[in-house]
DOBARO-445775 format. One record per residue (C-alpha): residue number from 0; residue in one letter; y, z, x. Coordinates in nm, 3 decimals, padded with zeros to 5 digits. Each point is the difference from the previous one (the first is absolute). Layout:
BEGIN
<resi:NUM&resn:a&Y:Y&Z:Z&X:X>
...
END
This chain:
BEGIN
<resi:0&resn:i&Y:-09.626&Z:11.937&X:14.223>
<resi:1&resn:c&Y:00.031&Z:00.335&X:00.173>
<resi:2&resn:e&Y:-00.147&Z:00.063&X:00.342>
<resi:3&resn:s&Y:-00.231&Z:00.298&X:00.044>
<resi:4&resn:r&Y:-00.134&Z:00.227&X:00.272>
<resi:5&resn:f&Y:-00.168&Z:00.338&X:00.033>
<resi:6&resn:s&Y:00.022&Z:00.224&X:00.306>
<resi:7&resn:w&Y:-00.072&Z:00.351&X:00.125>
<resi:8&resn:i&Y:00.260&Z:00.211&X:00.176>
<resi:9&resn:s&Y:-00.085&Z:00.334&X:00.163>
<resi:10&resn:s&Y:-00.298&Z:00.050&X:-00.237>
<resi:11&resn:e&Y:00.220&Z:-00.053&X:-00.307>
<resi:12&resn:v&Y:-00.024&Z:-00.299&X:-00.233>
<resi:13&resn:r&Y:00.307&Z:-00.219&X:-00.009>
<resi:14&resn:i&Y:00.047&Z:-00.049&X:-00.373>
<resi:15&resn:v&Y:00.043&Z:-00.374&X:-00.046>
<resi:16&resn:m&Y:00.120&Z:-00.094&X:-00.347>
<resi:17&resn:k&Y:00.176&Z:-00.290&X:-00.163>
<resi:18&resn:f&Y:00.145&Z:00.088&X:-00.341>
<resi:19&resn:v&Y:00.079&Z:-00.271&X:-00.256>
<resi:20&resn:t&Y:00.160&Z:-00.022&X:-00.341>
<resi:21&resn:y&Y:-00.177&Z:-00.245&X:-00.230>
<resi:22&resn:l&Y:-00.037&Z:-00.110&X:-00.360>
<resi:23&resn:d&Y:-00.298&Z:00.117&X:-00.205>
<resi:24&resn:g&Y:00.055&Z:-00.209&X:-00.310>
<resi:25&resn:k&Y:00.364&Z:00.078&X:-00.076>
<resi:26&resn:k&Y:-00.015&Z:00.346&X:00.157>
<resi:27&resn:e&Y:00.133&Z:00.072&X:00.347>
<resi:28&resn:r&Y:-00.254&Z:00.187&X:00.212>
<resi:29&resn:v&Y:-00.005&Z:00.142&X:00.350>
<resi:30&resn:g&Y:-00.300&Z:-00.055&X:00.221>
<resi:31&resn:v&Y:-00.128&Z:-00.009&X:00.355>
<resi:32&resn:l&Y:-00.170&Z:-00.283&X:00.183>
<resi:33&resn:n&Y:-00.357&Z:00.063&X:00.109>
<resi:34&resn:e&Y:-00.084&Z:00.002&X:00.370>
<resi:35&resn:d&Y:-00.052&Z:-00.375&X:00.033>
<resi:36&resn:e&Y:00.292&Z:-00.071&X:-00.236>
<resi:37&resn:t&Y:-00.187&Z:-00.214&X:-00.249>
<resi:38&resn:w&Y:00.008&Z:00.246&X:-00.292>
<resi:39&resn:v&Y:00.260&Z:00.219&X:-00.169>
<resi:40&resn:y&Y:-00.109&Z:00.352&X:-00.093>
<resi:41&resn:p&Y:00.217&Z:00.163&X:-00.270>
<resi:42&resn:l&Y:00.124&Z:00.347&X:00.089>
<resi:43&resn:r&Y:-00.097&Z:00.122&X:-00.346>
<resi:44&resn:a&Y:-00.363&Z:-00.056&X:00.104>
<resi:45&resn:f&Y:00.050&Z:00.288&X:00.242>
<resi:46&resn:g&Y:00.144&Z:00.230&X:-00.266>
<resi:47&resn:m&Y:00.357&Z:-00.070&X:00.110>
<resi:48&resn:p&Y:00.203&Z:-00.095&X:-00.309>
<resi:49&resn:y&Y:00.304&Z:-00.135&X:00.184>
<resi:50&resn:e&Y:00.193&Z:-00.241&X:-00.220>
<resi:51&resn:s&Y:00.212&Z:-00.167&X:00.271>
<resi:52&resn:m&Y:00.036&Z:-00.040&X:00.374>
<resi:53&resn:q&Y:00.312&Z:00.213&X:-00.016>
<resi:54&resn:e&Y:-00.215&Z:00.287&X:-00.126>
<resi:55&resn:v&Y:-00.253&Z:-00.059&X:00.276>
<resi:56&resn:v&Y:00.272&Z:00.007&X:00.263>
<resi:57&resn:e&Y:00.159&Z:00.315&X:-00.139>
<resi:58&resn:k&Y:-00.307&Z:00.205&X:-00.093>
<resi:59&resn:m&Y:-00.316&Z:-00.107&X:00.181>
<resi:60&resn:s&Y:-00.141&Z:00.279&X:00.216>
<resi:61&resn:r&Y:-00.168&Z:-00.022&X:00.338>
<resi:62&resn:a&Y:-00.328&Z:00.108&X:-00.162>
<resi:63&resn:e&Y:00.022&Z:-00.288&X:-00.250>
<resi:64&resn:k&Y:00.060&Z:-00.245&X:00.284>
<resi:65&resn:e&Y:-00.306&Z:00.133&X:00.178>
<resi:66&resn:l&Y:-00.205&Z:-00.043&X:-00.316>
<resi:67&resn:i&Y:00.119&Z:-00.358&X:-00.042>
<resi:68&resn:g&Y:-00.078&Z:-00.062&X:00.365>
<resi:69&resn:i&Y:-00.362&Z:00.081&X:-00.082>
<resi:70&resn:y&Y:-00.022&Z:-00.190&X:-00.328>
<resi:71&resn:n&Y:00.158&Z:-00.323&X:00.121>
<resi:72&resn:r&Y:-00.299&Z:-00.040&X:00.236>
<resi:73&resn:k&Y:-00.249&Z:00.002&X:-00.289>
<resi:74&resn:e&Y:-00.149&Z:-00.308&X:-00.162>
<resi:75&resn:p&Y:00.180&Z:-00.145&X:-00.307>
<resi:76&resn:e&Y:-00.291&Z:00.077&X:-00.235>
<resi:77&resn:e&Y:00.048&Z:00.369&X:00.082>
<resi:78&resn:i&Y:00.363&Z:00.000&X:-00.118>
<resi:79&resn:y&Y:00.073&Z:-00.015&X:-00.373>
<resi:80&resn:g&Y:00.254&Z:-00.266&X:-00.091>
<resi:81&resn:s&Y:-00.001&Z:-00.175&X:00.338>
<resi:82&resn:l&Y:00.127&Z:-00.358&X:-00.005>
<resi:83&resn:p&Y:-00.042&Z:-00.291&X:00.243>
<resi:84&resn:l&Y:00.332&Z:-00.051&X:00.176>
<resi:85&resn:r&Y:-00.016&Z:-00.375&X:-00.065>
<resi:86&resn:n&Y:00.017&Z:00.072&X:-00.374>
<resi:87&resn:v&Y:00.285&Z:00.250&X:00.017>
<resi:88&resn:v&Y:00.366&Z:-00.075&X:-00.072>
<resi:89&resn:l&Y:00.194&Z:00.202&X:00.254>
<resi:90&resn:l&Y:00.349&Z:00.129&X:-00.067>
<resi:91&resn:a&Y:00.241&Z:00.115&X:00.268>
<resi:92&resn:p&Y:-00.124&Z:00.338&X:00.127>
<resi:93&resn:i&Y:00.308&Z:00.171&X:-00.145>
<resi:94&resn:p&Y:00.105&Z:-00.251&X:-00.266>
<resi:95&resn:r&Y:00.321&Z:00.177&X:-00.103>
<resi:96&resn:p&Y:00.136&Z:00.225&X:00.276>
<resi:97&resn:k&Y:00.197&Z:00.300&X:-00.127>
<resi:98&resn:q&Y:00.288&Z:-00.074&X:00.240>
<resi:99&resn:d&Y:00.142&Z:-00.294&X:00.189>
<resi:100&resn:i&Y:-00.191&Z:-00.092&X:00.315>
<resi:101&resn:i&Y:00.175&Z:00.107&X:00.321>
<resi:102&resn:c&Y:00.007&Z:-00.289&X:00.246>
<resi:103&resn:l&Y:00.088&Z:-00.042&X:00.365>
<resi:104&resn:g&Y:00.199&Z:-00.300&X:00.112>
<resi:105&resn:i&Y:-00.038&Z:-00.174&X:00.336>
<resi:106&resn:n&Y:-00.255&Z:00.253&X:00.129>
<resi:107&resn:y&Y:-00.171&Z:-00.237&X:00.247>
<resi:108&resn:m&Y:00.211&Z:-00.119&X:00.293>
<resi:109&resn:e&Y:-00.097&Z:-00.368&X:-00.027>
<resi:110&resn:h&Y:00.084&Z:00.001&X:-00.370>
<resi:111&resn:a&Y:00.340&Z:00.150&X:00.085>
<resi:112&resn:v&Y:00.056&Z:-00.297&X:00.233>
<resi:113&resn:e&Y:-00.096&Z:-00.263&X:-00.258>
<resi:114&resn:s&Y:00.204&Z:00.173&X:-00.271>
<resi:115&resn:a&Y:00.312&Z:-00.004&X:00.218>
<resi:116&resn:r&Y:-00.059&Z:-00.367&X:00.083>
<resi:117&resn:y&Y:-00.032&Z:-00.093&X:-00.370>
<resi:118&resn:k&Y:00.324&Z:00.185&X:-00.082>
<resi:119&resn:q&Y:00.168&Z:-00.148&X:00.310>
<resi:120&resn:e&Y:00.077&Z:00.345&X:00.134>
<resi:121&resn:a&Y:-00.015&Z:00.127&X:00.356>
<resi:122&resn:f&Y:-00.286&Z:00.239&X:00.076>
<resi:123&resn:g&Y:00.041&Z:00.237&X:00.292>
<resi:124&resn:g&Y:-00.360&Z:00.114&X:00.012>
<resi:125&resn:e&Y:00.070&Z:00.356&X:-00.114>
<resi:126&resn:r&Y:-00.116&Z:00.163&X:-00.321>
<resi:127&resn:p&Y:00.106&Z:00.367&X:00.026>
<resi:128&resn:y&Y:-00.039&Z:00.088&X:-00.368>
<resi:129&resn:a&Y:-00.245&Z:-00.101&X:-00.269>
<resi:130&resn:v&Y:00.123&Z:-00.222&X:-00.284>
<resi:131&resn:y&Y:-00.108&Z:00.128&X:-00.342>
<resi:132&resn:f&Y:00.033&Z:-00.165&X:-00.340>
<resi:133&resn:s&Y:-00.177&Z:00.027&X:-00.334>
<resi:134&resn:k&Y:-00.194&Z:-00.253&X:-00.205>
<resi:135&resn:r&Y:-00.019&Z:00.025&X:-00.378>
<resi:136&resn:v&Y:-00.342&Z:-00.074&X:-00.147>
<resi:137&resn:n&Y:-00.062&Z:00.016&X:-00.373>
<resi:138&resn:e&Y:-00.358&Z:-00.117&X:00.047>
<resi:139&resn:a&Y:-00.162&Z:-00.089&X:00.330>
<resi:140&resn:v&Y:-00.182&Z:-00.332&X:00.029>
<resi:141&resn:p&Y:-00.376&Z:00.036&X:00.061>
<resi:142&resn:n&Y:-00.221&Z:-00.182&X:00.244>
<resi:143&resn:k&Y:-00.042&Z:-00.358&X:-00.131>
<resi:144&resn:g&Y:00.309&Z:00.045&X:-00.219>
<resi:145&resn:f&Y:00.307&Z:-00.223&X:00.000>
<resi:146&resn:i&Y:00.333&Z:00.019&X:00.182>
<resi:147&resn:e&Y:00.276&Z:-00.121&X:-00.229>
<resi:148&resn:a&Y:00.210&Z:-00.275&X:00.159>
<resi:149&resn:h&Y:00.317&Z:00.068&X:-00.208>
<resi:150&resn:e&Y:00.110&Z:-00.356&X:00.073>
<resi:151&resn:n&Y:00.314&Z:00.045&X:-00.212>
<resi:152&resn:l&Y:00.117&Z:00.269&X:00.241>
<resi:153&resn:v&Y:-00.185&Z:-00.039&X:00.330>
<resi:154&resn:d&Y:00.006&Z:-00.292&X:00.243>
<resi:155&resn:s&Y:-00.144&Z:00.184&X:00.303>
<resi:156&resn:l&Y:-00.310&Z:00.194&X:-00.103>
<resi:157&resn:d&Y:-00.159&Z:00.187&X:00.289>
<resi:158&resn:y&Y:-00.306&Z:00.216&X:00.076>
<resi:159&resn:e&Y:-00.030&Z:00.318&X:00.208>
<resi:160&resn:c&Y:-00.339&Z:00.159&X:00.072>
<resi:161&resn:e&Y:00.034&Z:00.377&X:00.039>
<resi:162&resn:l&Y:-00.208&Z:00.315&X:00.046>
<resi:163&resn:a&Y:00.087&Z:00.252&X:-00.272>
<resi:164&resn:v&Y:-00.046&Z:00.378&X:00.016>
<resi:165&resn:v&Y:-00.089&Z:00.194&X:-00.317>
<resi:166&resn:f&Y:00.087&Z:00.372&X:-00.010>
<resi:167&resn:g&Y:-00.260&Z:00.248&X:-00.122>
<resi:168&resn:k&Y:00.230&Z:00.301&X:-00.040>
<resi:169&resn:d&Y:00.368&Z:00.086&X:-00.012>
<resi:170&resn:a&Y:00.166&Z:-00.013&X:00.341>
<resi:171&resn:k&Y:00.313&Z:00.188&X:00.107>
<resi:172&resn:n&Y:00.116&Z:00.077&X:00.355>
<resi:173&resn:v&Y:-00.320&Z:-00.132&X:00.156>
<resi:174&resn:p&Y:-00.019&Z:00.004&X:00.381>
<resi:175&resn:e&Y:-00.142&Z:-00.316&X:00.157>
<resi:176&resn:s&Y:-00.302&Z:00.197&X:00.122>
<resi:177&resn:e&Y:-00.100&Z:00.075&X:-00.362>
<resi:178&resn:a&Y:00.085&Z:-00.335&X:-00.162>
<resi:179&resn:a&Y:-00.363&Z:-00.114&X:-00.023>
<resi:180&resn:d&Y:-00.080&Z:00.293&X:-00.231>
<resi:181&resn:y&Y:00.213&Z:-00.153&X:-00.276>
<resi:182&resn:i&Y:-00.161&Z:-00.344&X:-00.008>
<resi:183&resn:f&Y:-00.251&Z:-00.070&X:-00.277>
<resi:184&resn:g&Y:-00.069&Z:-00.353&X:00.116>
<resi:185&resn:y&Y:00.121&Z:-00.349&X:00.082>
<resi:186&resn:t&Y:00.032&Z:-00.327&X:-00.187>
<resi:187&resn:i&Y:00.155&Z:-00.344&X:00.051>
<resi:188&resn:i&Y:00.328&Z:-00.117&X:-00.147>
<resi:189&resn:n&Y:00.147&Z:-00.348&X:00.008>
<resi:190&resn:d&Y:00.373&Z:00.073&X:00.001>
<resi:191&resn:v&Y:00.093&Z:-00.328&X:-00.170>
<resi:192&resn:s&Y:00.365&Z:-00.082&X:00.060>
<resi:193&resn:a&Y:00.264&Z:-00.236&X:-00.135>
<resi:194&resn:r&Y:00.203&Z:-00.074&X:00.312>
<resi:195&resn:n&Y:00.289&Z:-00.171&X:-00.177>
<resi:196&resn:v&Y:00.040&Z:00.295&X:-00.238>
<resi:197&resn:q&Y:-00.007&Z:00.244&X:00.292>
<resi:198&resn:t&Y:00.267&Z:-00.198&X:00.182>
<resi:199&resn:r&Y:00.221&Z:-00.044&X:-00.306>
<resi:200&resn:h&Y:00.007&Z:00.368&X:-00.088>
<resi:201&resn:k&Y:00.022&Z:00.134&X:00.359>
<resi:202&resn:q&Y:-00.286&Z:00.245&X:-00.066>
<resi:203&resn:w&Y:-00.372&Z:-00.021&X:-00.068>
<resi:204&resn:y&Y:-00.072&Z:00.183&X:-00.327>
<resi:205&resn:f&Y:00.044&Z:-00.284&X:-00.251>
<resi:206&resn:g&Y:-00.154&Z:-00.267&X:00.221>
<resi:207&resn:k&Y:-00.318&Z:00.203&X:00.050>
<resi:208&resn:s&Y:-00.038&Z:00.151&X:-00.348>
<resi:209&resn:l&Y:-00.046&Z:-00.298&X:-00.231>
<resi:210&resn:d&Y:-00.296&Z:00.009&X:-00.237>
<resi:211&resn:g&Y:-00.318&Z:-00.105&X:00.179>
<resi:212&resn:f&Y:00.138&Z:00.077&X:00.346>
<resi:213&resn:t&Y:-00.234&Z:00.291&X:00.083>
<resi:214&resn:p&Y:-00.359&Z:-00.109&X:00.056>
<resi:215&resn:m&Y:-00.203&Z:00.308&X:00.097>
<resi:216&resn:g&Y:-00.365&Z:00.060&X:00.082>
<resi:217&resn:p&Y:-00.279&Z:-00.078&X:-00.013>
<resi:218&resn:c&Y:-00.084&Z:00.369&X:00.044>
<resi:219&resn:i&Y:00.121&Z:00.327&X:00.145>
<resi:220&resn:t&Y:-00.192&Z:00.089&X:00.312>
<resi:221&resn:t&Y:-00.002&Z:00.377&X:00.044>
<resi:222&resn:a&Y:00.174&Z:00.142&X:00.304>
<resi:223&resn:d&Y:-00.330&Z:00.148&X:00.121>
<resi:224&resn:s&Y:-00.136&Z:-00.352&X:00.034>
<resi:225&resn:i&Y:00.248&Z:-00.114&X:00.264>
<resi:226&resn:a&Y:00.072&Z:00.150&X:00.340>
<resi:227&resn:y&Y:00.346&Z:00.153&X:00.022>
<resi:228&resn:p&Y:00.253&Z:-00.122&X:00.088>
<resi:229&resn:p&Y:-00.101&Z:-00.332&X:-00.156>
<resi:230&resn:k&Y:-00.028&Z:-00.277&X:00.258>
<resi:231&resn:l&Y:-00.111&Z:-00.284&X:-00.223>
<resi:232&resn:s&Y:00.013&Z:-00.375&X:00.030>
<resi:233&resn:i&Y:00.235&Z:-00.145&X:-00.263>
<resi:234&resn:s&Y:00.033&Z:-00.367&X:-00.087>
<resi:235&resn:s&Y:00.084&Z:-00.247&X:-00.273>
<resi:236&resn:r&Y:-00.101&Z:-00.353&X:-00.088>
<resi:237&resn:v&Y:00.167&Z:-00.254&X:-00.226>
<resi:238&resn:n&Y:-00.235&Z:-00.263&X:-00.140>
<resi:239&resn:g&Y:-00.244&Z:00.100&X:00.274>
<resi:240&resn:e&Y:00.250&Z:-00.039&X:00.286>
<resi:241&resn:l&Y:00.049&Z:00.309&X:00.218>
<resi:242&resn:r&Y:00.366&Z:00.108&X:-00.018>
<resi:243&resn:q&Y:00.019&Z:00.367&X:00.101>
<resi:244&resn:n&Y:-00.227&Z:00.159&X:00.261>
<resi:245&resn:s&Y:00.080&Z:00.342&X:00.143>
<resi:246&resn:n&Y:-00.109&Z:00.365&X:00.010>
<resi:247&resn:t&Y:00.146&Z:00.312&X:-00.163>
<resi:248&resn:e&Y:-00.003&Z:00.157&X:00.347>
<resi:249&resn:l&Y:00.319&Z:-00.205&X:00.055>
<resi:250&resn:l&Y:00.202&Z:00.171&X:-00.273>
<resi:251&resn:i&Y:00.340&Z:00.100&X:00.137>
<resi:252&resn:f&Y:00.002&Z:00.313&X:-00.216>
<resi:253&resn:d&Y:-00.354&Z:00.123&X:-00.060>
<resi:254&resn:v&Y:-00.147&Z:00.178&X:-00.300>
<resi:255&resn:a&Y:00.055&Z:00.352&X:00.139>
<resi:256&resn:h&Y:00.365&Z:-00.068&X:00.082>
<resi:257&resn:v&Y:00.071&Z:-00.146&X:-00.342>
<resi:258&resn:i&Y:-00.167&Z:00.284&X:-00.193>
<resi:259&resn:s&Y:00.175&Z:00.263&X:00.208>
<resi:260&resn:e&Y:00.343&Z:-00.164&X:-00.015>
<resi:261&resn:l&Y:-00.001&Z:-00.071&X:-00.373>
<resi:262&resn:s&Y:-00.144&Z:00.339&X:-00.095>
<resi:263&resn:s&Y:00.272&Z:00.174&X:00.199>
<resi:264&resn:g&Y:00.248&Z:-00.096&X:-00.270>
<resi:265&resn:m&Y:-00.201&Z:-00.075&X:-00.312>
<resi:266&resn:t&Y:-00.320&Z:00.110&X:-00.168>
<resi:267&resn:l&Y:-00.263&Z:-00.271&X:00.006>
<resi:268&resn:k&Y:-00.216&Z:00.056&X:-00.307>
<resi:269&resn:a&Y:-00.375&Z:-00.055&X:-00.016>
<resi:270&resn:g&Y:-00.055&Z:-00.366&X:-00.082>
<resi:271&resn:t&Y:00.303&Z:-00.113&X:00.202>
<resi:272&resn:i&Y:-00.064&Z:-00.337&X:00.164>
<resi:273&resn:i&Y:00.165&Z:-00.095&X:00.329>
<resi:274&resn:s&Y:-00.032&Z:-00.362&X:00.111>
<resi:275&resn:m&Y:00.026&Z:-00.005&X:00.378>
<resi:276&resn:g&Y:00.165&Z:-00.335&X:00.065>
<resi:277&resn:t&Y:-00.127&Z:-00.345&X:00.094>
<resi:278&resn:p&Y:-00.067&Z:-00.172&X:00.334>
<resi:279&resn:a&Y:00.137&Z:-00.335&X:00.115>
<resi:280&resn:g&Y:-00.117&Z:-00.321&X:-00.162>
<resi:281&resn:v&Y:00.164&Z:00.013&X:-00.342>
<resi:282&resn:g&Y:00.130&Z:-00.321&X:-00.150>
<resi:283&resn:m&Y:00.362&Z:00.053&X:00.103>
<resi:284&resn:g&Y:-00.112&Z:00.043&X:00.362>
<resi:285&resn:f&Y:-00.099&Z:-00.365&X:00.041>
<resi:286&resn:q&Y:00.241&Z:-00.276&X:00.102>
<resi:287&resn:p&Y:00.053&Z:-00.144&X:-00.251>
<resi:288&resn:p&Y:-00.105&Z:00.281&X:-00.239>
<resi:289&resn:r&Y:-00.329&Z:-00.040&X:-00.186>
<resi:290&resn:f&Y:00.045&Z:00.165&X:-00.336>
<resi:291&resn:l&Y:-00.257&Z:00.030&X:-00.278>
<resi:292&resn:k&Y:-00.028&Z:-00.237&X:-00.293>
<resi:293&resn:p&Y:-00.205&Z:00.001&X:-00.322>
<resi:294&resn:g&Y:-00.368&Z:-00.053&X:00.074>
<resi:295&resn:d&Y:00.009&Z:00.165&X:00.344>
<resi:296&resn:t&Y:-00.257&Z:00.272&X:00.067>
<resi:297&resn:v&Y:00.086&Z:00.295&X:00.223>
<resi:298&resn:e&Y:-00.262&Z:00.220&X:00.163>
<resi:299&resn:c&Y:00.109&Z:00.335&X:00.148>
<resi:300&resn:i&Y:-00.265&Z:00.156&X:00.222>
<resi:301&resn:v&Y:-00.001&Z:00.351&X:00.149>
<resi:302&resn:e&Y:-00.293&Z:00.128&X:00.202>
<resi:303&resn:g&Y:-00.194&Z:00.276&X:-00.172>
<resi:304&resn:i&Y:00.150&Z:-00.075&X:-00.341>
<resi:305&resn:g&Y:-00.079&Z:-00.360&X:-00.083>
<resi:306&resn:t&Y:00.172&Z:-00.315&X:-00.124>
<resi:307&resn:l&Y:00.263&Z:-00.028&X:-00.272>
<resi:308&resn:v&Y:00.008&Z:-00.353&X:-00.145>
<resi:309&resn:n&Y:00.272&Z:-00.131&X:-00.232>
<resi:310&resn:t&Y:00.119&Z:-00.339&X:-00.121>
<resi:311&resn:v&Y:00.355&Z:-00.103&X:-00.080>
<resi:312&resn:k&Y:00.064&Z:-00.132&X:-00.348>
END
């Protein structure tokens, strides 16, 4: 479910890791995928008693990452407590974020065009300032989990595949040139949206924060695993049909700009998640719109991270 690669850069190993949160019986555990991504190795097998991904993000040292980078290349029989990935129930990487997710609106130009068309607004082709909003998430939906349709409230359920940035340390007054130093890793978020609720309330918070509206996963790919700035293919499929197909290189406001701008006025705590916006091809962008209905399956795919699959119920 998560793509993998291993490379050498100027005689140093690029530490390629995909962290997951999973169920071991009824206990939540944190683990890492092995090199070919068919097994989960529990961090406790390496003498790292982290109880949650939030702890990993906040406290894991460079030396521990290097150690994991060695162990995740070993054979499963060498790792105590290893489990075949096919037998593991994955949770969202950070199941219960400590704060609301910070999101960017209309951060790809073609999505800005389709959004204006749906709202029957003129679009002049300029986007001088980033649009920020927050998304409440009591519990993120895991890979293979369900998106709640909320049919009593929502008549225009939509999908939005997005690259999400996870902070590894507190950030305040960060210059763009140093933004990469604050990134622990990347994951995928489907910013599920109720378009009618957004329109009715003239803002996005309620329409994007309903229970079951934050699928996340399937893993967190560490920042060391992906060349910076991230230029990754990003796409989505609904019932197998390609809907979105773009690249994060086309972000209007890139990761460095966003980290620098937000940290100039607020402290971004370790574990903060920023969802970077979605490209064109969402349901409201079609004429007529093509919204989700119960039984539909949405796949969100980001290069270097993997595929997040969820079904509407």
